[in-house]
C-alpha positions as CSV (number, residue, x, y, z in Angstrom):
1,M,0.0,0.0,0.0
2,K,1.2,3.5,-0.8
3,T,1.7,6.0,1.9
4,L,1.2,9.7,1.7
5,P,4.2,12.0,2.5
6,L,4.5,13.2,6.1
7,Y,4.3,16.9,5.2
8,P,0.9,18.4,4.3
9,L,0.2,19.7,0.9
10,C,0.0,23.3,2.1
11,S,3.5,23.2,3.5
12,L,4.7,21.9,0.1
13,L,3.1,24.9,-1.7
14,L,4.8,27.3,0.7
15,L,8.3,25.9,0.0
16,P,10.7,28.6,-1.4
17,L,11.9,28.0,-4.9
18,W,15.4,27.0,-3.7
19,A,13.9,24.1,-1.6
20,Q,11.9,22.7,-4.5
21,A,13.2,20.0,-6.8
22,Q,14.9,21.4,-9.9
23,V,15.0,19.3,-13.1
24,T,17.7,19.4,-15.6
25,I,18.0,17.5,-18.9
26,D,21.6,16.8,-20.2
27,A,20.5,14.6,-23.0
28,P,18.9,14.8,-25.5
29,R,19.8,18.3,-26.3
30,S,17.5,20.7,-28.1
31,G,18.0,21.7,-31.7
32,W,19.0,19.9,-34.9
33,R,21.2,16.9,-35.1
34,N,22.2,14.0,-37.4
35,S,22.6,10.5,-35.7
36,A,24.3,8.8,-38.7
37,G,27.0,6.5,-37.5
38,A,26.1,6.7,-33.9
39,T,26.1,3.6,-31.7
40,E,22.5,3.2,-30.5
41,E,21.7,-0.2,-28.9
42,Y,18.1,-1.1,-28.5
43,T,18.1,-4.4,-26.6
44,Q,19.6,-4.0,-23.1
45,A,21.6,-6.5,-21.1
46,V,19.7,-8.0,-18.2
47,N,21.3,-9.2,-14.9
48,Y,18.9,-11.3,-12.9
49,P,17.5,-11.5,-10.3
50,A,17.2,-7.7,-10.2
51,A,16.9,-6.0,-13.5
52,S,16.2,-2.3,-14.2
53,V,16.4,0.2,-17.0
54,N,19.9,1.7,-17.2
55,L,22.5,3.2,-19.6
56,Q,24.6,0.5,-21.1
57,P,28.3,1.3,-21.8
58,G,29.1,2.8,-25.2
59,Q,25.5,4.1,-25.9
60,A,25.6,7.2,-28.1
61,E,24.2,10.4,-26.6
62,T,21.7,10.5,-29.5
63,A,20.0,7.5,-27.8
64,Q,20.1,8.7,-24.2
65,I,17.8,10.4,-21.8
66,R,19.9,11.7,-18.9
67,G,20.0,14.4,-16.3
68,R,19.4,15.2,-12.7
69,I,16.7,16.3,-10.3
70,A,18.2,18.3,-7.5
71,G,16.2,18.0,-4.3
72,A,14.1,15.0,-5.6
73,I,12.0,13.1,-3.0
74,K,14.0,9.9,-2.4
75,G,12.1,6.7,-3.2
76,K,9.6,8.4,-5.5
77,P,9.8,8.1,-9.3
78,A,9.9,11.1,-11.6
79,T,7.6,11.2,-14.7
80,L,9.1,10.9,-18.2
81,V,7.1,11.9,-21.1
82,V,8.5,11.0,-24.6
83,N,6.5,12.2,-27.6
84,G,3.4,12.3,-25.5
85,V,3.8,8.9,-23.8
86,A,4.1,9.2,-20.0
87,M,5.9,6.7,-17.9
88,P,7.5,6.6,-14.4
89,M,11.3,6.9,-14.2
90,E,13.5,5.9,-11.3
91,V,15.7,8.6,-9.8
92,G,19.1,7.7,-8.1
93,E,20.0,8.6,-4.5
94,D,22.0,11.5,-5.9
95,G,19.1,12.7,-8.0
96,S,20.5,11.5,-11.3
97,Y,18.5,9.6,-13.9
98,G,19.5,7.9,-17.2
99,R,18.1,5.4,-19.6
100,P,18.5,4.6,-23.3
101,Y,15.7,5.4,-25.7
102,G,15.3,4.6,-29.5
103,F,14.3,7.9,-31.0
104,G,13.1,8.1,-34.5
105,S,14.1,10.6,-37.2
106,G,12.3,13.9,-37.4
107,S,10.9,15.8,-34.5
108,N,11.0,14.3,-30.9
109,S,10.2,15.8,-27.5
110,V,11.2,14.8,-24.0
111,E,9.8,16.1,-20.7
112,V,10.9,15.2,-17.2
113,R,8.8,16.1,-14.2
114,S,10.0,15.9,-10.6
115,P,8.5,13.4,-8.2
116,D,6.5,16.1,-6.5
117,G,5.2,17.4,-9.9
118,R,6.3,21.0,-9.1
119,S,9.3,21.2,-11.4
120,R,9.7,20.1,-15.0
121,A,12.2,20.5,-17.9
122,R,11.4,19.9,-21.6
123,T,13.6,19.6,-24.6
124,Q,12.7,19.2,-28.4
125,F,15.0,18.2,-31.2
126,V,15.0,17.1,-34.8
127,D,17.1,14.2,-36.1
128,S,17.7,14.8,-39.8
129,Y,19.2,11.3,-40.5
130,Q,16.8,9.9,-43.0
131,G,18.3,6.5,-43.0
132,K,17.5,5.9,-39.4
133,T,15.4,2.9,-38.4
134,Q,12.0,4.1,-37.6
135,A,9.6,2.4,-35.2
136,R,6.3,2.0,-37.1
137,L,4.9,0.0,-34.1
138,R,5.8,0.8,-30.5
139,I,4.2,-0.7,-27.4
140,V,5.1,0.7,-24.0
141,L,4.3,-1.0,-20.7
142,S,4.9,0.9,-17.4
143,W,3.4,0.5,-13.9
144,D,3.1,2.5,-10.7
145,S,4.8,0.5,-8.0
146,P,8.4,-0.3,-6.9
147,G,9.5,-3.8,-6.1
148,T,7.1,-5.4,-8.6
149,D,7.7,-7.4,-11.8
150,L,5.2,-7.0,-14.6
151,D,6.0,-8.4,-18.1
152,L,5.0,-7.4,-21.6
153,H,4.0,-10.2,-24.0
154,V,3.3,-9.3,-27.6
155,V,1.9,-11.9,-30.1
156,T,2.3,-11.0,-33.8
157,P,0.2,-12.0,-36.8
158,D,2.7,-14.8,-37.8
159,G,2.5,-16.3,-34.3
160,G,5.7,-14.7,-33.0
161,H,5.8,-14.2,-29.3
162,A,8.0,-11.5,-27.9
163,W,8.6,-11.7,-24.0
164,Y,11.4,-11.7,-21.7
165,G,12.4,-15.2,-22.7
166,N,12.4,-14.4,-26.5
167,R,13.1,-10.7,-26.8
168,V,14.0,-10.6,-30.5
169,L,11.6,-11.9,-33.2
170,K,12.6,-13.2,-36.7
171,D,10.9,-10.2,-38.3
172,G,13.1,-7.8,-36.4
173,G,10.6,-6.7,-33.7
174,A,12.2,-6.7,-30.3
175,L,11.5,-6.2,-26.6
176,D,14.1,-3.9,-25.1
177,V,14.6,-5.0,-21.5
178,D,12.9,-7.2,-18.8
179,V,12.4,-4.9,-15.8
180,T,12.0,-6.8,-12.5
181,T,12.4,-4.0,-9.9
182,G,9.3,-1.9,-10.6
183,Y,8.0,0.9,-12.8
184,G,9.4,-0.3,-16.1
185,P,9.1,0.6,-18.8
186,E,9.3,-2.4,-21.1
187,I,9.1,-1.4,-24.8
188,F,8.4,-3.5,-27.8
189,S,9.2,-1.9,-31.2
190,S,9.1,-2.9,-34.8
191,A,10.4,-1.0,-37.8
192,A,8.5,-3.2,-40.3
193,P,5.5,-4.7,-38.5
194,L,3.5,-7.4,-40.3
195,K,0.0,-6.7,-41.3
196,G,-2.6,-8.5,-39.3
197,N,-3.8,-9.2,-35.7
198,Y,-1.7,-8.2,-32.7
199,H,-2.3,-9.1,-29.1
200,A,-0.7,-7.2,-26.1
201,Y,-0.8,-9.0,-22.7
202,V,0.5,-8.0,-19.3
203,N,1.6,-10.7,-16.9
204,Y,2.0,-9.9,-13.2
205,Y,5.0,-12.1,-12.5
206,G,5.6,-11.2,-8.9
207,S,6.2,-8.8,-6.1
208,G,8.5,-10.5,-3.7
209,E,6.9,-11.7,-0.5
210,N,3.7,-9.6,-1.0
211,T,2.0,-11.6,-3.7
212,S,-1.3,-9.6,-3.7
213,M,0.1,-6.0,-4.0
214,L,-2.1,-4.0,-6.3
215,T,-0.3,-2.3,-9.1
216,V,-1.7,-0.3,-12.0
217,A,-0.3,-1.1,-15.5
218,R,-0.3,1.5,-18.3
219,L,0.0,0.2,-21.8
220,S,0.5,2.6,-24.7
221,V,0.3,1.5,-28.4
222,I,1.8,3.9,-31.0
223,T,1.5,3.3,-34.7
224,N,3.1,5.1,-37.6
225,E,5.2,7.2,-35.1
226,G,6.6,10.4,-36.5
227,T,4.2,10.6,-39.5
228,P,1.0,12.4,-40.2
229,R,-0.8,9.1,-39.6
230,E,0.6,8.6,-36.1
231,K,-1.9,7.2,-33.6
232,L,-1.5,6.8,-29.8
233,Q,-3.8,4.7,-27.6
234,S,-3.2,4.4,-23.9
235,F,-4.9,1.9,-21.4
236,Q,-4.8,1.6,-17.6
237,V,-5.3,-1.8,-16.1
238,P,-5.3,-2.8,-12.4
239,M,-3.1,-5.9,-11.7
240,R,-4.1,-7.5,-8.4
241,A,-2.0,-10.5,-7.7
242,A,1.0,-12.4,-8.9
243,G,0.2,-14.9,-11.7
244,E,-2.5,-12.7,-13.2
245,L,-2.4,-12.5,-17.1
246,T,-4.5,-9.9,-18.9
247,L,-5.1,-9.3,-22.5
248,V,-5.0,-5.5,-22.6
249,K,-5.3,-4.8,-26.3
250,S,-6.0,-6.6,-29.6
251,F,-5.6,-4.6,-32.7
252,V,-5.2,-5.0,-36.5
253,L,-2.5,-3.4,-38.6
254,P,-3.9,-2.9,-42.1
């Protein structure tokens, strides 16, 4: 069960500006850029039993989201919004945050909001590299509690099944990481998705000793990202106990 902070809301509103969290974004930088030749890894190495989203060595700055939140509330996630898709983001003890992200060519926006919601920073950039692999289907799973393990399962029209045990499909679609420590996100992307029926499931794998901890999953489905035909759908689903498997969305790509 989540607990409210010890200080009342009115005292938070009266905090001086120097005492409030301050968000900075070091990457990506605003403006124009060209990512041709950059090392941008999509799938991330996983070290069990605890796996979280983090920046792998050698990742180019063109595929990073990185910065710091000074004065962040410890133990509370920040909110990351990438091209309109919101998700929780863990913040380190020192206020730092960092994660890889597979941006597409064209215009992209990133916003980071402090855990208390009172400070935010935003950056927008354009990647002019036309040869860049573009995600035409992106499915993003995140959830609202620490110490929990939810898993994204995507079934493709040809019977392919992307999950933590089979992260890369033969058609090139891939799941980036298996997060076991809470919040996510886990992201499935495909640059050339097959036409036909897709099914996106969420499995409540576990939550340590507390097997009945309620957590709310958020699933976003983005098609034709970065084009005039872009479509974004988001769904929230309560997950009540370990072992629960829920079909969140079935859809057809024409």
